[in-house]
C-alpha positions in Angstrom: 142.6 67.4 93.0 139.8 65.7 94.8 138.1 68.9 95.4 138.2 69.9 91.6 136.7 66.4 90.8 134.0 66.6 93.0 133.2 70.1 91.6 133.5 68.7 88.0 130.9 65.9 89.0 128.4 68.2 90.6 128.5 70.9 88.0 128.2 68.2 85.2 124.9 66.7 87.5 123.5 69.8 87.5 124.0 70.3 83.8 122.8 67.1 82.9 119.7 67.3 85.2 119.1 70.8 83.6 119.2 69.9 80.2 117.1 67.0 80.8 114.6 69.0 82.7 114.8 71.3 80.0 113.8 68.6 77.2 110.6 67.6 79.0 109.7 71.3 79.2 106.4 72.3 77.3 106.7 74.7 74.5 105.5 77.4 76.8 108.4 76.9 79.5 111.0 76.9 76.9 109.3 80.1 75.2 109.6 81.8 78.7 113.4 80.6 79.3 114.1 81.6 75.7 112.8 85.1 76.4 114.7 85.5 79.8 117.9 84.5 77.9 117.4 86.6 74.9 116.5 90.0 77.2 119.6 88.9 79.4 121.6 88.7 76.5 120.5 92.0 74.9 121.5 93.5 78.2 117.9 94.5 78.9 116.7 94.0 82.7 114.0 91.0 83.1 111.4 92.1 85.6 111.8 88.5 87.7 108.9 89.5 90.2 106.6 90.2 87.6 107.7 87.1 86.0 107.2 85.2 89.3 103.8 86.9 89.9 102.5 85.9 86.4 103.7 82.3 87.0 101.8 82.0 90.2 98.5 83.3 88.6 99.0 80.5 86.0 99.4 78.1 88.5 96.8 78.9 90.6 94.4 79.0 87.6 95.4 75.5 86.6 94.9 74.4 90.3 91.5 76.0 90.3 90.6 74.3 87.2 91.9 70.7 88.3 89.9 71.5 91.5 86.8 72.3 89.7 87.3 69.0 87.8 87.7 66.7 90.8 84.7 68.0 92.4 82.7 67.5 89.2 83.7 63.8 89.2 83.0 63.5 93.1 80.0 65.8 93.4 77.5 62.8 93.4 79.2 60.9 96.2 79.9 64.2 98.5 75.6 65.1 97.8 75.0 61.5 98.5 77.0 61.5 102.1 75.6 65.2 103.0 71.8 63.8 102.4 72.4 60.8 104.4 73.7 62.8 107.0 70.5 65.1 106.8 68.3 62.2 107.1 69.8 60.6 109.7 69.6 63.9 111.6 65.9 64.6 110.6 65.3 60.9 111.8 66.6 61.6 115.2 65.0 64.5 115.8 61.9 63.1 114.5 62.4 60.2 117.0 63.2 62.3 119.9 59.7 64.2 119.3 58.1 61.1 119.4 59.5 59.9 122.6 59.4 63.3 124.4 56.8 62.3 126.5 57.2 58.7 127.2 59.7 56.8 129.9 62.0 55.8 127.2 65.0 58.3 126.7 67.2 56.8 124.4 69.8 59.3 123.0 67.7 62.1 123.3 68.3 65.1 125.7 
């Protein structure tokens, strides 16, 4: 009896979370899920490997677009940091070249 109640609770919670996540799903996800259910109900086999491949391509594209947007937002700060590093390296090279024949050996080697 105790095991039966645990199974019922687990199945009800899985059903609850499944339906609540479906309610939050976009139209795209509802359409894909509807197609899979309809194809299974009609007896046709759904090529899950192809479906997963398409989903991975879709997620990769979405990730690439988001990455480009992030780079676009932070590009001025990134370029400023790079230019500051280049200025410091150039200044150090110039200083070392000026101090080459002097007795002052700062951090030049």
